[in-house]
Every structure is written in C-alpha cells, then in structure tokens.
N, C-alpha and C positions, 0 to 999 in steps of 0.2 A: 190551459197549460199549467197554471198554478195549482189546479186540482190534483195534478199528477206529481207535484213537487213533494219530495220526501225530506223532511228536516232530519230524520234519522240518518239518511245517507249523507246529508250535508254535515251533520255532527261528526260522523266517522271520517269524512274527507278532511275536515279541519283537524281532527285528532291525528290522522295519518301524516298530514303536512307538518303539523306542529312537532310530532315525534321525530321526524327526520331532521327538523331544524335543531332540536335539542341534542340529538346524537352528534350532529356536526358542530355543536357549540363547544369549544374548548373549556369555557368556564363551567359549563354544566357537568362535563365529564370530570373535571378537576375536583369540584366541590362535592359531587355525589359519589364518586368512586375513588379518585386518586388520593385525596387528603385522608379520608377514613382508612384506606388501605395502608397508607404509609404509617399511620399511628398504630394500626394493628400489627404490622410487620415489626415496628420498633419494640412495642411492648411484648409481642410474641417471642422475639429473640431474647429480650432481656430476661423474661421470666420473673419468678419470685413474687412476693407480695409486699405492700407497704409495711414498714416496721411499726406495727401497732397490733397489740394482742387484745382482743375483746374477751373479757372474762366476766361471766355471769356470777353474781353473788346470791347464793340461796337466801330466800327470805327467812328471817329468824337467825341467820348467821350472826355470830358475835363480831361486831365492828369496833369495839372498844379495846383494841389490842394492837401491839406494835406490828404484827404481821400485816394486818389490814392497812394500817397507817402507812407502812413502807410501800405497799402495793399501790395505794392511792397516790403517793408522791412520785412514783415511777413515771417517767415520760413515755414509756413504751406500753404501759399497761392501762387499758381502758376498762374500768369497772362498771358493770351494768347491774343496777339494784332494783329496777322497776318492772321486772318480768316474772310471771309465775313459773314455777319449776317445770310444768308441762311444756310450756313454750321454749324455755331454755333447752330442754332435752331435745326438742325437735330442731331447734337452731343448731345445736351441737352436732347432731347427726348430719345436717345439711351443710355444715361447714360455715354457717353464718355466725357462729359463736365458736371461739377457739378453745374455751375451757369453761368449766363450772367449778366454783370453789365454795366450800362450806367450812367455816371456822367455828369450832365449838369449844367452850371453856370447860375444863375439868376442875370441878370445885374442890376435889380432894387432891389436886395436883400441886406441883411446885409453884410457890408464890413468885409472881413475875417482878414486881416493883420493889425497890429497897423500902424498908429493910427486908432482905431476903429471909424467908423462913427456913426452918430445918428442912433439908431435902426430903422429898416424898417420892413414892414409887411411880407416880405419873407425871407427865409433862404438863405444863400449865394449859396448853391448847393443843387441839388436834386439827390439823388442816387437811381436809379431804378434797382432793383435786381430781376432776374428770377431764381427760383430754379427748381429742378426736383424731382419728387417722386422716381426716379430711384436711388438716393443716398441721402436718407434722413439724414443719419448720418453725412455726410459732410456738408449738409445744416446747421445743427446745429452748426458745427464748424465755418462756415463762419458767421452765425448770431452772434455767440459769439464774433468773432474778430471784426465785425462791431460795435457791442454794446460797446465794449471797446474803439474803436476809436472815436465813437460819444461822449461818456461820457467825454473822455479827452479833445476833441475839444471844446465841449460846455461849459467846465469849464473856457475857455479863455474869454468868454464874460462877460459883466457887469451884473448887477443884474437880469434884466428881458427882455433881448432882445430875438428875435426869435432864434431858434436853428441855428447854423452855417450851418448844413446840414440836409436835410429832407430825410428820408428813405422810399421808396415804394417797397413793396415785393409782388411777385406773384409766384405761383408754377404751373408748367406744369406736366402732367402725363408722365410716362415713365417706362420701365422695370427696376427692381432692378438689378444693376450690382454687383454680389457677388464676393467674393474672388475666389471661385472655377471657375468662368467664365474666370478669368485671368490665374489661376494656371494650370488648366487641359490642355489647348492647349500647354502650355509651356512644361509640363511633357510628353505629347504625342510627341512633337518634340524631347525631350531628349531621349525617347525610340527609336524613329526611327533613330536618329543619332548614338546612341550606337550600335543598331543592324546593321546598314549599314556599319559603319566604322570598329568596332572591329570584328564583326562576319565575314565580308568578308576578312579582312586582315589576321586573324588567319587561317581561313579554307584554303585559297589558298596557304599561305606560308607553312602550314602543308602538303598539298597535294604535293607541289613541293619538300619539304625536304624529305618526306617519299617515293618519287618516284612513288606515285600513278598516277600522271598525265602521267608520262613516260610510265607506264604500259597501261594506256588508249591508248596511241599512237600505241600500238601493236595490238589494236582492230580496228574494222571499225568505232568506235565512232568518230564523227567529233569534232573539238575543240569547235565549238559554242555550241554543246550539253552539254559539260562539264560546260561551263560558264552559259548557260541558265538553266540547271538543278539546279545548286547551287543557282542561282538567284531566280528561282521560289520558292525554299524551303524557302529562307530568306524573300522574299516578302510575301509569304503566312503566315509565322510565324509572321511577323511584323504586317500584317493586322488583324490577329486574336488578337494579343496583343492590337492593336489600338482599335478594337471593344470592347474588354474587359474593357479597361480603360474608354472609353466613357460611356459604360453602367453603370459601377460602379459609375462614377461621376454623371450621371443623376439620377439614382434611389436611391443612398445613400446620395447625397449632393445637389440634385436639380440643377445640371449643366444645363444651358439653351441650349436647342436644339430648336430653334425658329420655325423650320418647321418640327420637328419630324424626321421621317424616311428619308425624303429627305435631311435633314441636315446631318444625320449620313452618308448617301451614299456619299454626297459631301466631307465630312471630310475624308472618306476612300479613295476617289480619290486623295485628297491632300496627304494623308499618302502614297499612292502608289507612287506618284511623288516624294515625299520627300525621301523615302527609296531608290528609284532607283538612285537618284542623290548622296545620301550619300554613296551608294555602290561604286560609282566611286572613292570617297576618299579612301575607303577600298582597291580597286585595286591598287591605287597609293602607299598606305602604304605597301601592300604586295610585290610590285616591288622594293621598296627602302630597306625594312628590310632584314637583312642578316640571322637572326635567330628569333625564337619566343620571346626571351627576349628583342629584340629591337623593337618589335611591340608596346607595351604600350607607351614608351616615344614618338615615332613618332606619334602615333594615338592621344595622349593627346595634342600634339602641335596643332592638327587640331580641336579636340573636346572641350577642356577646354575653349578656348576663346569664343566659341559659347554657351557653357553651361552658362557662366557667363555674356556675353555681348549681348545676343540675345533676351532678354525679357523673359527668361525662368522662373525666380523667381520674377522679378519686372520690371517695365517699363524702357525702355532704356532712357526715359526722365530724370531719376534721376541721370544720369551720367553727368560728366562735359561736357561743350559744345565741347571742343576739342576732346573728346573721342567718341562723338556720330557719326561722320562720319565712324569710324571703326565699330561701332555697325551696322550701316545701310549698310555696305558692306558685312555682313556675310549672307550666305544663310539661316541659321536657323531663323534669324530675320524675313525674308519674309514668311517662312513657318508658323511660329507662328502667324504673323499678319494675314495671309490669314485664318488660322484655327479660330481665334477669330472673325473675320468679318463674316465668314460663320455661326459660331455657335450662336453668340449673336445678330448680326445685321441682320441676314437673307440674307446676300449677296450671290449671285450666283457665280459660277466659272468665269463667264464673268466679274463680278464686281471686282474680285481680279486678273484681267488680268495683272495688273502691277507687282504684286508679282510673278505671274507665269512666266512672261517674264524674271524677274531677276533670278529666279530659272533655267529657260531654259538656260540662258547665262552661269550660273554656271555649268550646266550639260555639255554644250559643252566644256567649258574650262577644266573641271575635266576629262572627258573622253578622250579628246585630250591628256592630260598628261598621263592618264592611258595607252593608246595605246603605248606610247613611253617608259613607265617605266615598264610595266608589263612583267614578265618573266615566261615562261612555264617550264623551267628547271634550 
C-alpha cells in the first residue's frame, strides 16, 4: 500500500487545505491585503511628494560661494556631490534626481566680497541648472529658493553693477515620479513581510502545539511534504495579494509599470523571492516561541524595524547618517529598492542583481538559523 503512496499528492493536499484556512483567516487578509491597500489609497488620494528637492552638484563646480552655501543651508534642498555626471543625467531623466546644478566662477566678473571692486561686465558666478519634467513641482520649489537667494545677494551690490550671479535654466524630459510609485512597492514589501513572518510563525507553532505534526508522523507523509505544502499555500496567497495590489495601484492611481505585463511578472518574481526569505524568519520565530502569545513580540522585533527603516513609507535618506547603515542592512530595504527600480526605471532582474545578492545572503543566514531552531514537536 505504501508503495503506491504519493508524497506529491500529499503535499498538494496539505497546500490546498492550508490555502483555504489562510483565505478564511481574518488576520491573514488584513495584513496581506487590507492594511497595504489602505495605505495605498491614502497616499494615492493625497498625491504629491515629500518636500525635499534632490539636487546633483556637478563635480568641479565651485562650492566656495554664497549660492552654494545658501543651498546647503536650505532645509528643503538636498545636495548630492558624490555622483558622476553620467549617472546624474540618467537619474535626472528617470526622476530620481530633481535637478543638476553647476556653479562656475567668472574670474573677470564682479568681485563678490567687500571691499567690492569697480563693477565689471560679468556677474561673479554663473549658476547653470537643469530641471526635469519628471518632477515639475519640485522644480518650482528649487526655482523659488534660487530666486530668494539671488534677490538677497544682489541687494549687496551698489546701485547698478551687474548681478552677483547669473542663472541659466534648462529642462530635460522624463517620466513623472508620483507618490504612488514610491509608496506601492513599499506596501507590497510590507504585505510580503507580514505574510512570511506572522503567517509562518503562527501556523507551524499551532501545528506543533495541537500535535497535528505529530499525527502526520504516524502517516507516510514525509516531513518535507508538510513544510512544502504549507509554504506553497502561503506563497500562492502572497502572490495573489501582490498581483491584486499592483493592479489596484496601476488602474486606480496610475502606478507606473514601465514595461507593462513584463514588469508585473518581474515584480511577482521579486515577490516570490521576498516571501520565501521572509518565511525563513517565520520558521525562526516558530522555533523560538513557547506559545502563541509569545509570537507577536518576537515577530515584531523582526518586522517593526523593517517596516519603519526600510523605505516602506519614505526614503531612507531622510534618516540621520548614523542610522542609514542600519537601514541598508535590512532585507526589506533591498526588496523595496529592487521593486522600485523594476517598476519605474524599467530595470531587469539582472539590473537588480546587487539587491538580489543581498537577499540571497539573508536567505542563507536565516534558513541556517531556522534549521537549528525549528522544532517539530
């Protein structure tokens, strides 16, 4: 009789039963679909972007002048000095950078600092600014800031000298980077992390406490069939939830899917990788927890820092410098980053190889810990 027994059928039967229980579980639906959808709806209706303008400074640009100093002191202007011009131009076209600025000193121009020289035909500095149509609202913010700076500086001169600084402005074309383009990948990561950690931890702890796993051992079912069946159910549910979130974002709030169906499929591949890794955290929690009441505190230690510090709701660049290495060490950071690059920038899975490598390392570490900590009985 055992010779005809199929562990494949047993695995699929376990997966089917587990999927039904997930769908009927209010907590699973809430964390996987309802919470992310609520945040997407809220930010989708609000629209707009955080009030911070990312400005790339061309290497070799003069930084010893009051224009640069005033921009550096501005609370809404974030100057980026460490990128090559080719990268800045690409980021500008993609909307990842709001403007590029190049300040050059005119050696035969008007002397800026007292004692002021005899007025000359040229201004002391030329400020060359490139904007992008991808972030028109932020362009207006930068223009307003520059206008204020120029007005204050030019008041320092005598009656009719040339302006201290000359402004040259150009605009390049690019896709509009909407709030939903940032928020939706973060909420998708939120959903996958919740499903992977909380769902896996609760179900395996419950199966162990209620002796269901022990009863399985009295049957020909292999151990891998139990794990694989439950995993298939959670992965299927997570991918259905991910597809639902992506489609709602696209059709209701114009979430950018740069290559259409191809982008959706790549995001689902990333979702698959993410939920598999996050399930490893769930296995670890289920091995550590003594009872169901101890699951939430342990799981929150893993999930809350990632919800808050991994770019789920806002860019990690807004955090203090000392905190950013922590942000960049979290797996959800790399999943969110990969999702955004694929969706908005049109990156392929090969283009996000760095993010996938970090996720793979996390997967190896987490599952190594899970093997040591997971308990069957």
